N, C-alpha and C positions, 0 to 999 in steps of 0.2 A: 509267839516265838523269840526267845530273847536270845541274840549271837552276840557273843564276848568279842573282844577286838585280839588279834594274833599278830605277831610277828611276822612280816614278809622275807624280812632278812635273813631268816634262819633257813630258807629255801623251799623249794614248791615240788610237789611229788603228786603223782597221779590220783585224783580223787574218786577215781573209779573203784580202788581197793577198797572204799566203804562200803560197796556193793558186793565186788567179787570178793571180797575177804582175801585179796592179796598182800604178802608183804608190801612195806612200804619202796618206792622205787626212786630214784634219783630224778633231780629235774629234766634231764635229758631222756627220758623214759616217760615223759608228759604222754598220757593216752590219746589216742584218735579214736573216738567215738563213732564216727560217721564219716565213710568216702562219698565224695562228692561236690557238687557247687553249691553252696547254702548261702543264708543271711538270715538276721535277727532271730538267732536263736533263744531260748530260754527254757528253764528248767519246771516241770510242772511234778511236784512229789508225789502228786494223791493218784498212784497207781497201785494195785494189790501186789503187784509183781517190783515195787520200788518206782524210783524218778524216773522220768521221761523227758526227753530233750523234744522240744518242737520246734521247727525250723521250715523256713521256706527252700524248697530244692527246686533249683532251675533244670528243666528237661528240655529237650528239642522243641516242646508246644508251649514253654511257660513255666511260669512257676506253680508249685504243688506245693501241699502241707505235709510235710514229713515227721512222722513220729518215729524217735530212736531210744530205745531203750536203753538204760545202763546195765542191763543185767546181759548185754552181750548179744541180744537175740536180734533179727533182723531189723526188725520194725514194719512199717507200712506207708504208703503214700495216698494221700486224697486224689479228687479230681483237682481242676486248675482252681489256684486260691490268692486272693490279692489282698487279702487282709485278713486278721484273726484276733481272737481274744479268748482269754483262760478265767473264767471266774471259781471262787473259792468250791471245794469241794463239800458235798451236801452230805448228811448220813442218810445212810442206805439207798444211794444214788451211785449209778456208774459214772464218775467223773466223765465229763464231755468239753469238747473243744468246738467252739463257733469259729466258722471261715466264711469268707465272702466270693463268692466265684465273679464271673465278669458281666456285666449288662449286656442284654441282647439288644438289636437294633430297635425294637419296642418297648424297651425298657429303660426306668428313670435309673435303676440302682441294679446291683447284683443280687442273686439269691444267698440268703444265708442258710448255711446248712450245719449240723450239729452230728460231731462225731465222736467215737470213744478212741482210747489210744490204738485200737486194732482197726481205726478206720471204717469201723461199722457205722452207717448211719442210723440215727434214730431219728423218727416221724417225719415228716416231708420237707422239703427245703421251703423257706419263705421268701417269695416273689419281693423285687423292690422294697429291698429291706436294709437297715443299715445294723452293724454288730450290736448284740444286747447292751443295755445300759446297765443292767442289774440282774441279780441273780435271787428272786425269793426263795426262801426256808419253809417257811409255813405254805402248804401245799405249794409244791415246787414249782417254778416256772421261770422263766426269763422275759424280761421286759425288752421288746422289739420294737422300733420305729420302723412301721411300713407303709409305703407311700401306694397312693391308686394313682395310676397313670393314664394320661390319655394322649390322642396324637393329634396335634396341630393341622393348620391347613397344610402345612408341608409336609405332613407325614412325619414329624420329629416329634419324640415323646416327651412330654411334660409331668408334672406334679399337679394334680387338680385337688388332691387333699392326703390327708397324713391320719395314719391311724396308730394308735397305741395297741400293741398285741400282747398278751401272755401267753407264751409259746411254751406246752410241758413235752418236751422231745422224748421222754420216756414211756410216755403213754399216747404219744401221736394225736395230741388236741392242742387247740387254740382257741383262745377267746378274746372278745374284743373289750379293752378297758377303756378305750376312747376312740370313737368312730369319727368324729371329724374335728381333729384337734389342730389348733393354729399357734398353739404356744404351750411350752412344757418346761418344767424345773424339776429335775430327778436329785434326790440325795441319797446317795450309795450308803451313807453311814447307818440311817434310821429306816431306809426302805420307803420314804416318803414320796409321794408323786404328786406335783401339781400340775393343773393342767387347764388351758380354755379351751371347752370342748363344747361344739354345738351352740355357742353363745353361753355357755355356764362357767365359772370359774370355780374347778373342784380340786377338794384336795384328798388322795386316798392314802390311807395307812399300810402298815407292813404286811397286814392280812386282806389289802387290796379292796377294803370298806371304804365307803364314801363318808368322810367326814365332816367335810364342806361344800355346800353348792350354792353358789350366790350369782343372782342375776340372770337375764334372759337372753341378752342380745351382748354378751361382753366381748369385746374386740382387744383392749388394751390393758396391761397391768403395771404398776410402778410400785414398789416397795421403798416405804419412806425412810430416809435417814434419820438417824437419831432416835428410833424407835424399835422396840425389841419385834414388834409383830404388825405394825401398821402399814398401809399398803393403800393406794388408789386404783380404780377401776374407771374405766369408760365403759359404761353399758348403756346402749342403745343409743350414742352419742354424747350423753351426762356423765361428767367428771363427779364421782363422790370419792371421800374418804373414809378409811375403816381403819378404828383402833387397834382391830384385831379380828379373827375371823368369826367370833362371835357378836360381836359388834352390831344390833338389832335398831340402829338407830344412826346411819352413816351421814357424813356432812355432804350435802351437795354443793358443789365448787361451782359447775358451769355448764350449761348447755352447749351444743355442738362444739363439742371440745374434743383434742384427739392429741397424741405423741406426749403424755405426760411421762415427765422424768423428775425424780429428787436430786435437790444439791445439798451438799453438807452445809454449804452455807446460810442455806435458810429458806430457800424458796421451794416449792414444788412447781416447776415449769411446766405449761401446757400451751396448746395453740387454741384459741377462739375468737372468732372465727375462725375454722380451720380453713376456708379458699382463699382469706387475707393474709394466711401466715401472721397473724396476729399474736405474737408472743405475752403471755399473761405470767405472771408470780404469785403465787398463793401463799400467805405466812398461816401457819397455824397459830400464831401468837395473836396475830391481830385477827382473824378469821375472814381476811380480805384479800381479795385480788386487785394486782396493780398492773394495768395494761404497760407494755415496757416498748415494743415499738413493732410496726407493721414488716411483712416482706422480709421475715426473720429467716434463714437458714437451719441454724441451729444455737441452741442456748451453750455457754462452755463455764460460766460459774457465776455465782451470786454472794453477797455478804449482805446481811441484816442485822440490825442492833435491837436486840432485845427490848422492848418497852417503848419503843420508839419507831416512828414512820420512815426513819431513815434507811435506805438500801442502796446497792450499787450492784449492777448486772452488766456483766460483759457476753455477747454474743456475735454471730457472724451474719453478713449480709452479702448477697452476690452482688457485685458490680456486672449489670447487663451491658456494659458498652465495651469494657475491658474483659470481662468474662474472669474477673478475679475475685477473692475473696477478702474481705474487709472486716477487722475487728471492731465493734462498738461499743461503745460504753453509755449506760444510762442508770443517771444518779439523781436520788431527790433533789429537787431544788434546781435542775440543769436539763436542758434538751437532750435527747440523746445524738451522740457525735461521733463518728469514726476515728479511733486512737491509733491502729495499725494497719498501714494498707499491705496489698500482697500478702496477708496473712496465710500461715500455712499450718502452725502448731503452737499450743499454749504450752509451756514449761510451769510457770508461776508468776504471780499477781498479789497485789495487796490494793486494798480500794482507797478513795478517798478518803480524808483530806492527804494522806500520803500514797499518791497513785504510784505504784510502779507496776510494768509489765515486761514480762521476760518471755520472748517468742521467736519462732523461726517463721522468717519473711524470704519472699523473692526466691521460692524453691523451686528447682525442675524435677525431674523424675530421682535424682541421685543425691542433689546438695542443696543447701540455702544457708542463710547467715543467721546468725543468732543477735538478737537486737534487746536492748533496754528501754521501754518508753517510760518516759517521766513527763508531767506536764512543762518542763524546760528543754528538754531535748530527748533526740533519739540517739543512741549511742549504741555502735556495733563492738560486740562483746568477742564474737569470734567468727572467722570466715569459715566458708565450706564444710559446714556440719553436714553429716552422712544423714539423709532423709530415711533410710531402711535400717540402719544400725539399731536394735532394741535393747543392746546390753548395758548401755551407757551414753557417755557425749564423746563422739568420734568427728574431729575437726580436723583441717587444713586435708579434706578428704581428695584422693585423687581417683576419679570414677573410671580412670583407664586402667588402674592397677588392683583398685578396689582395696587402699589401704589408706589408713587416717592417724591420725596422734589422740590418744586417749586422754580426757581430761576430766577433772571433778564435775560431779553434775552442776547446774544451774542452781544459785541461792538468792534470795532478794538480798541486794545492797552489796554483793561481791561478784568478782569476776572469776569466772571457772580457773582452774590452775593446771596447767600442764602435769601429768603424770609418766608417760613414757610414749614412745614413739612406735609408728607402723604397727598398728593391729589392723589385722586384714579383717573385712567383711565377705562372709559366705553365705548366700542364702540358706536359711534353715539348717545353718552349724553353728554351735557356737566358739567364741573366741575367748570368752569370758566365763570362768567357773568357779562359783564361790562353794566350798564346803557345805555340806549339809548338817541341820542341826542335830541329825538321828545319831551323828558321831561326832560329839563335840571336840574331841582329841584332835581332830583334825584342824579346827578354827584357827587355832593361833598361828598356823602355818602361812594363813592370807589365802589371798584370791590368785589363782591359776590364770595366766592368759599367753596368748601368740603375741609374741613382740618381734620388732625389728625384721618384718615380713617382707620376703622379696613375692609378690604375687601373693598366693594364700599359704605359702610355708614359710614358717617363723621359729623363732625361739619360744620354747616353754618355760614361763619365767613366773616364779610366785612374787607376789608385792601386796602392797597395803592399798587397799579400794575399797569402798570409792573415795574416801578420804585419807589424809595422812595419819589420822587416829585410829583408822581400822588395824586390826589385827593383820600382822605381816611381818618379814624380815626389815630391818631397818633401812636396807635398800634392797632395789630389785634383785632377786637371788635367778639367776639361768639355772635350769634342770635340765635341759636337753636341746637338740636342734633339729631342725629339718621335722617339725610337728606341724601338723593340717587342723584348723578348726574343727570341732566334733572328734577330735582323736586323742583325748584326753578326760579324765574325770576322776574326782575324787570316791574311795570305796565309802560304803556305808560303814561295815562290820571292821573293816581292817583300818590302821591308821596310814592309809597308803595313798598315793597318787599313780596311776597307771596310763600309760600313754603309748602310742606308736612314732618311735621317731624314724628318721632318715626316711621320711614318706618319699613314696616315687609318685608323681601324678600319673605319670603313665601307665605303670601297673596299678595303681592305688591300692598300695599295700606299705606296710615299714615293719620296724622291727619291735615288737612289743616288750615295753621294759615296766616293772612295777617298781616305784622308789617307795621304799618306807621311810615316813616323814620323821617318826623320833631318831632312828636309829642312822638317819641320813645313808642309808645302803641301798643299792639297787640292786636289782635280779633281772636278768635276760631271760624271758620267758621263750619266746620263738622270734625268727624272721619270718618275712611273707606274710605277715599278718593284716589283712582288711579291716575288722571288727572284733571287738570283744565286750566282756562284761564280766562284772563280780556276780558270784553265784554264791549263795547261801546254803543250798542243798545239795547233796545230803551233808558238804562239810563247807565251811567256807575256802574259796577259790576262785579259779577264775576260768571262762571259757572264750574260746576265740575261733575265728573263722582262718583258713587259708583257703583262697578261693581257687588255687590252680596247681599244676604241678604234680610231682610224685607225692608231695603232703597233703595234697587237697583233701579237705573236709572239716569236720568240727573235731576241736580239740580241747580236752579239759584237764586241769590241774589243781591240786588243793595246797592251802597253806600249812604248814606243819611247823 
């Protein structure tokens, strides 16, 4: 489906008119399509009667999955539901929604149900299951990861083994694809599934046929950097590398091997003997392994010189006396040595003879120091770097208020530069949002971030990030006040940035605004909004939740 951009600055009207064939209405008459307390709405277009909104509705006994058709009919609710997923529509099959209920006292997971838009259940619930990873079209069925649960000595449930099932809820059948699975990788694009099942490395095609079956006691796999199809398997404790799945003459690397991992710098790392935590570096260019060190916690990075025996490896070891982690260097022609103490995180490095390591040290649960190590000195680059902030470099971090200053990412030979002050950190919420490449028209306007924050609330600002040469305004440009992390997003089909301003931490609601970037025009959509999202069906627009009061419910509006 191709969606064209539209101008929000021209106004917003009820997009339910596309379904109900009513004349366009003004923004003030945006349509409420469901009354109640809801969250996480989405539009499922695949129903014979027209699009259906699917959302969680909160009742006295907990959340239920609600189906609210846009044709004005009342819809229905399922039983208790805590997670759900909608996959693509299949020809000649009723569109179904999968949802997961709560785990019982002797269950490892909840049950997965399959229902249509009338809440009619298809087939039996799948116990101890995760939501389906994909939907097969040839011989239709959902791929479901299901656990086999057992009880420990304290009568607590645990996962004793895992299965991959293909569930056909339309016919009420279920078949086992992998019965004793310890690892899996699922590609939703081409419906290829790779597993380690009962000691065999198997690959299934889109028709669920086995196209690869290697080994008899496989426990681990690593995909080789710098190759299109190469991989390594530990089979019965023996590590072998394969050029591809059709390789009938794999290279045996070592026995008593475990935990293989491929590094872009040139090493295939593994431990052997495993009990000694002896780290080894296997090089495909020489066909040889080099012992690195004993009692290694984990490899970090490597650099090898092609056509030479020269190598450099950095890795971590645990100090049993201080219970702290150290970063060690092993290089050709020199004995292993610790180069960074109280190590927490590696940002970047270059190997000898121009050794430079940028890392985080002396970290607690909230913050640490960023330092540069060279053979001649250890230099503090920035103090109080947030440990948990994953969207960039947040320094001068105040753990009490959970606010810090945003800096450019660390680079070798450079000191990170200050960008803007007082960016908040809130777990599982975005304080920085970059436009998607889906809509390149948004990219020139820069990155959106919450800045000048007091606690978790601050100014929504467009700025150049992560570097001064990145797209964005010549200077940071304030768009709104009182915006919280997670409460703003660029649209994909529209040249717009939407957000909830004047956010109330007590009510957890704010005023929903859509800012049209090209026209520099803002449209107020509604007060008392808790969450919102762009919708592209049945028309480009916005859907939002008002959680309480006389206007409680799900509202939809379209761009015109």
